[in-house]
C-alpha positions as a Markdown table, in Angstrom:
| # | Residue | x | y | z |
|---|---|---|---|---|
| 1 | Unk | -78.2 | 62.7 | 132.3 |
| 2 | Unk | -81.1 | 62.4 | 134.7 |
| 3 | Unk | -80.8 | 65.0 | 137.4 |
| 4 | Unk | -80.3 | 62.5 | 140.2 |
| 5 | Unk | -77.0 | 61.4 | 138.5 |
| 6 | Unk | -76.3 | 64.8 | 136.9 |
| 7 | Unk | -75.5 | 68.2 | 138.4 |
| 8 | Unk | -77.5 | 67.7 | 141.6 |
| 9 | Unk | -75.3 | 64.6 | 142.3 |
| 10 | Unk | -72.0 | 66.1 | 141.2 |
| 11 | Unk | -72.5 | 69.3 | 143.3 |
| 12 | Unk | -72.7 | 67.2 | 146.4 |
| 13 | Unk | -69.5 | 65.2 | 145.8 |
| 14 | Unk | -66.5 | 66.4 | 147.7 |
| 15 | Unk | -64.0 | 66.3 | 144.9 |
| 16 | Unk | -61.0 | 66.4 | 147.3 |
| 17 | Unk | -62.3 | 63.1 | 148.8 |
| 18 | Unk | -63.2 | 61.5 | 145.5 |
| 19 | Unk | -59.8 | 62.3 | 144.1 |
| 20 | Unk | -58.9 | 60.6 | 140.7 |
| 21 | Unk | -59.0 | 57.0 | 139.7 |
| 22 | Unk | -56.8 | 54.8 | 141.8 |
| 23 | Unk | -56.2 | 51.9 | 139.4 |
| 24 | Unk | -56.2 | 52.2 | 135.6 |
| 25 | Unk | -55.2 | 50.2 | 132.6 |
| 26 | Unk | -54.4 | 51.7 | 129.2 |
| 27 | Unk | -55.2 | 50.4 | 125.7 |
| 28 | Unk | -52.2 | 51.2 | 123.5 |
| 29 | Unk | -51.2 | 51.0 | 119.9 |
| 30 | Unk | -48.0 | 49.2 | 118.8 |
| 31 | Unk | -46.0 | 52.4 | 119.2 |
| 32 | Unk | -47.2 | 53.0 | 122.7 |
| 33 | Unk | -49.8 | 55.7 | 122.0 |
| 34 | Unk | -52.6 | 55.5 | 124.6 |
| 35 | Unk | -55.9 | 55.0 | 122.8 |
| 36 | Unk | -58.0 | 54.5 | 125.9 |
| 37 | Unk | -57.8 | 54.6 | 129.7 |
| 38 | Unk | -59.8 | 51.9 | 131.4 |
| 39 | Unk | -60.9 | 52.8 | 134.9 |
| 40 | Unk | -60.7 | 50.8 | 137.0 |
| 41 | Unk | -58.0 | 48.6 | 135.4 |
| 42 | Unk | -60.0 | 45.7 | 134.0 |
| 43 | Unk | -58.6 | 42.4 | 132.6 |
| 44 | Unk | -56.2 | 42.1 | 135.5 |
| 45 | Unk | -57.6 | 38.6 | 136.0 |
| 46 | Unk | -56.4 | 37.6 | 132.5 |
| 47 | Unk | -52.9 | 38.8 | 133.4 |
| 48 | Unk | -53.0 | 36.8 | 136.6 |
| 49 | Unk | -54.4 | 33.7 | 134.9 |
| 50 | Unk | -51.6 | 33.8 | 132.2 |
| 51 | Unk | -48.9 | 34.4 | 134.8 |
| 52 | Unk | -50.0 | 31.4 | 136.8 |
| 53 | Unk | -50.3 | 29.3 | 133.7 |
| 54 | Unk | -46.7 | 30.1 | 132.7 |
| 55 | Unk | -45.4 | 29.5 | 136.2 |
| 56 | Unk | -47.2 | 26.1 | 136.3 |
| 57 | Unk | -45.5 | 25.3 | 132.9 |
| 58 | Unk | -42.1 | 26.1 | 134.6 |
| 59 | Unk | -41.7 | 29.4 | 132.8 |
| 60 | Unk | -42.0 | 32.6 | 134.8 |
| 61 | Unk | -41.9 | 35.4 | 132.2 |
| 62 | Unk | -41.1 | 38.0 | 134.9 |
| 63 | Unk | -39.5 | 36.1 | 137.8 |
| 64 | Unk | -38.8 | 39.0 | 140.1 |
| 65 | Unk | -42.2 | 40.8 | 139.6 |
| 66 | Unk | -44.9 | 40.3 | 142.2 |
| 67 | Unk | -48.3 | 39.2 | 140.9 |
| 68 | Unk | -50.8 | 42.1 | 140.1 |
| 69 | Unk | -53.0 | 40.9 | 143.0 |
| 70 | Unk | -50.1 | 41.4 | 145.5 |
| 71 | Unk | -49.2 | 44.8 | 144.0 |
| 72 | Unk | -52.9 | 45.8 | 144.1 |
| 73 | Unk | -53.4 | 44.8 | 147.8 |
| 74 | Unk | -50.1 | 46.4 | 148.9 |
| 75 | Unk | -51.2 | 49.6 | 147.2 |
| 76 | Unk | -54.6 | 49.5 | 148.8 |
| 77 | Unk | -53.0 | 49.1 | 152.3 |
| 78 | Unk | -51.0 | 52.3 | 151.7 |
| 79 | Unk | -54.2 | 54.2 | 150.7 |
| 80 | Unk | -56.7 | 53.1 | 153.2 |
| 81 | Unk | -56.3 | 54.0 | 156.9 |
| 82 | Unk | -57.8 | 50.8 | 158.3 |
| 83 | Unk | -57.8 | 47.3 | 157.0 |
| 84 | Unk | -59.1 | 47.3 | 153.3 |
| 85 | Unk | -62.4 | 45.5 | 152.8 |
| 86 | Unk | -63.7 | 45.5 | 149.2 |
| 87 | Unk | -67.1 | 45.5 | 147.6 |
| 88 | Unk | -66.4 | 44.8 | 143.9 |
| 89 | Unk | -69.5 | 45.4 | 141.7 |
| 90 | Unk | -69.0 | 43.1 | 138.7 |
| 91 | Unk | -72.2 | 43.9 | 136.9 |
| 92 | Unk | -70.6 | 45.8 | 134.0 |
| 93 | Unk | -67.2 | 44.0 | 133.9 |
| 94 | Unk | -66.1 | 43.1 | 130.4 |
| 95 | Unk | -64.5 | 39.9 | 131.6 |
| 96 | Unk | -66.3 | 38.7 | 134.8 |
| 97 | Unk | -64.5 | 35.3 | 135.0 |
| 98 | Unk | -61.1 | 37.0 | 135.0 |
| 99 | Unk | -62.2 | 39.5 | 137.6 |
| 100 | Unk | -63.5 | 36.7 | 139.8 |
| 101 | Unk | -60.1 | 34.9 | 139.4 |
| 102 | Unk | -58.3 | 38.1 | 140.4 |
| 103 | Unk | -60.6 | 38.5 | 143.4 |
| 104 | Unk | -59.7 | 35.0 | 144.5 |
| 105 | Unk | -56.0 | 35.8 | 144.3 |
| 106 | Unk | -56.4 | 39.2 | 146.1 |
| 107 | Unk | -58.5 | 37.5 | 148.9 |
| 108 | Unk | -55.3 | 35.8 | 150.0 |
| 109 | Unk | -54.4 | 39.3 | 151.4 |
| 110 | Unk | -57.6 | 41.3 | 151.9 |
| 111 | Unk | -61.3 | 40.3 | 152.3 |
| 112 | Unk | -64.1 | 40.9 | 149.9 |
| 113 | Unk | -67.9 | 41.2 | 150.5 |
| 114 | Unk | -69.8 | 38.3 | 149.0 |
| 115 | Unk | -66.8 | 36.0 | 149.2 |
| 116 | Unk | -65.7 | 36.3 | 152.9 |
| 117 | Unk | -68.4 | 35.4 | 155.4 |
| 118 | Unk | -67.2 | 37.9 | 158.0 |
| 119 | Unk | -67.5 | 41.0 | 155.7 |
| 120 | Unk | -70.8 | 42.9 | 155.6 |
| 121 | Unk | -71.6 | 45.6 | 153.0 |
| 122 | Unk | -71.3 | 48.3 | 155.7 |
| 123 | Unk | -67.8 | 47.0 | 156.6 |
| 124 | Unk | -66.5 | 47.8 | 153.1 |
| 125 | Unk | -64.2 | 50.8 | 152.8 |
| 126 | Unk | -63.1 | 50.2 | 149.1 |
| 127 | Unk | -65.8 | 50.2 | 146.4 |
| 128 | Unk | -64.8 | 49.0 | 143.0 |
| 129 | Unk | -67.0 | 49.1 | 139.9 |
| 130 | Unk | -66.7 | 49.2 | 136.1 |
| 131 | Unk | -69.5 | 51.7 | 135.5 |
| 132 | Unk | -70.4 | 55.1 | 137.0 |
| 133 | Unk | -74.2 | 54.3 | 137.0 |
| 134 | Unk | -73.5 | 51.1 | 139.0 |
| 135 | Unk | -72.0 | 53.2 | 141.8 |
| 136 | Unk | -75.2 | 55.2 | 142.2 |
| 137 | Unk | -77.8 | 52.5 | 141.8 |
| 138 | Unk | -76.3 | 49.8 | 144.2 |
| 139 | Unk | -78.1 | 49.3 | 147.5 |
| 140 | Unk | -75.7 | 51.2 | 149.7 |
| 141 | Unk | -75.0 | 54.1 | 147.4 |
| 142 | Unk | -76.4 | 57.0 | 149.5 |
| 143 | Unk | -74.7 | 55.7 | 152.7 |
| 144 | Unk | -71.4 | 55.2 | 150.9 |
| 145 | Unk | -71.4 | 58.6 | 149.3 |
| 146 | Unk | -71.9 | 60.1 | 152.8 |
| 147 | Unk | -69.0 | 58.0 | 154.1 |
| 148 | Unk | -66.9 | 59.2 | 151.1 |
| 149 | Unk | -67.7 | 62.8 | 152.2 |
| 150 | Unk | -66.4 | 61.9 | 155.7 |
| 151 | Unk | -63.3 | 60.3 | 154.4 |
| 152 | Unk | -64.2 | 56.8 | 155.6 |
| 153 | Unk | -63.9 | 55.0 | 152.3 |
| 154 | Unk | -62.5 | 55.3 | 148.8 |
| 155 | Unk | -64.0 | 54.5 | 145.4 |
| 156 | Unk | -61.7 | 52.9 | 142.8 |
| 157 | Unk | -63.8 | 54.4 | 140.0 |
| 158 | Unk | -64.8 | 57.8 | 141.5 |
| 159 | Unk | -68.5 | 58.4 | 141.5 |
| 160 | Unk | -68.1 | 61.2 | 139.0 |
| 161 | Unk | -69.4 | 60.8 | 135.4 |
| 162 | Unk | -66.3 | 62.3 | 133.8 |
| 163 | Unk | -64.1 | 59.3 | 134.6 |
| 164 | Unk | -66.5 | 56.9 | 132.9 |
| 165 | Unk | -66.2 | 58.7 | 129.5 |
| 166 | Unk | -63.8 | 58.8 | 126.6 |
| 167 | Unk | -64.2 | 62.6 | 126.9 |
| 168 | Unk | -61.0 | 62.7 | 128.9 |
| 169 | Unk | -58.9 | 61.9 | 125.8 |
| 170 | Unk | -60.0 | 65.2 | 124.2 |
| 171 | Unk | -59.2 | 67.4 | 127.2 |
| 172 | Unk | -55.5 | 67.9 | 126.4 |
| 173 | Unk | -56.4 | 69.2 | 122.9 |
| 174 | Unk | -59.6 | 71.2 | 123.6 |
| 175 | Unk | -59.3 | 75.0 | 123.4 |
| 176 | Unk | -61.0 | 75.3 | 126.8 |
| 177 | Unk | -58.7 | 72.9 | 128.6 |
| 178 | Unk | -55.4 | 72.5 | 126.7 |
| 179 | Unk | -53.6 | 75.1 | 128.9 |
| 180 | Unk | -53.8 | 72.6 | 131.8 |
| 181 | Unk | -51.7 | 70.0 | 129.8 |
| 182 | Unk | -48.1 | 70.2 | 128.5 |
| 183 | Unk | -46.9 | 68.8 | 125.1 |
| 184 | Unk | -45.4 | 65.8 | 126.9 |
| 185 | Unk | -48.9 | 64.8 | 128.0 |
| 186 | Unk | -50.4 | 65.5 | 124.6 |
| 187 | Unk | -47.8 | 63.3 | 123.1 |
| 188 | Unk | -49.2 | 60.3 | 125.0 |
| 189 | Unk | -52.5 | 60.4 | 123.1 |
| 190 | Unk | -53.7 | 60.6 | 119.5 |
| 191 | Unk | -55.2 | 63.9 | 118.6 |
| 192 | Unk | -58.8 | 63.9 | 119.8 |
| 193 | Unk | -61.5 | 66.4 | 119.7 |
| 194 | Unk | -65.2 | 66.7 | 120.5 |
| 195 | Unk | -67.7 | 66.9 | 117.7 |
| 196 | Unk | -70.2 | 69.6 | 118.8 |
| 197 | Unk | -73.7 | 69.6 | 117.4 |
| 198 | Unk | -75.1 | 73.1 | 116.7 |
| 199 | Unk | -78.6 | 73.3 | 117.9 |
| 200 | Unk | -80.9 | 75.8 | 116.4 |
């Protein structure tokens, strides 16, 4: 990677502040094996659209379950010290229409920059994106990374390249990292390994 998003960037990130992804979604095979972990959890809007469709058709598939937008906003309130205000970067979303639908439902509970007139970019304390590079190239990246270091905001997708890669699926099986994972964790994923090219 270019140095400005490579080691020089990662050395400055306070890993304790960046933490791990807050919201994820898994892609699974029929037997429940996790084939991929989407970070942040995309396609939530599709779930919300289908749920509302079924309710309008007088069939609530899960009558006692809160909508994902409510669960998401409740969770954010528990993680952010002040009132959550979100800037959601949609430029690399696989389903922008669904994400916008989800935003409209979540806005019933918390405000979003670009949708709510009283929210300015510098007010935002939750940054969501679907791509690591988008986090570092948006207009307020330097200021927000400094605020992350001070503990003033959270990133849904942490500004660390590792979480934007499928490399994570190989870590439980790699000779260098397998000791950090138990067999129960390895059982969640299909066997994965890195193909390493030998350079002469």
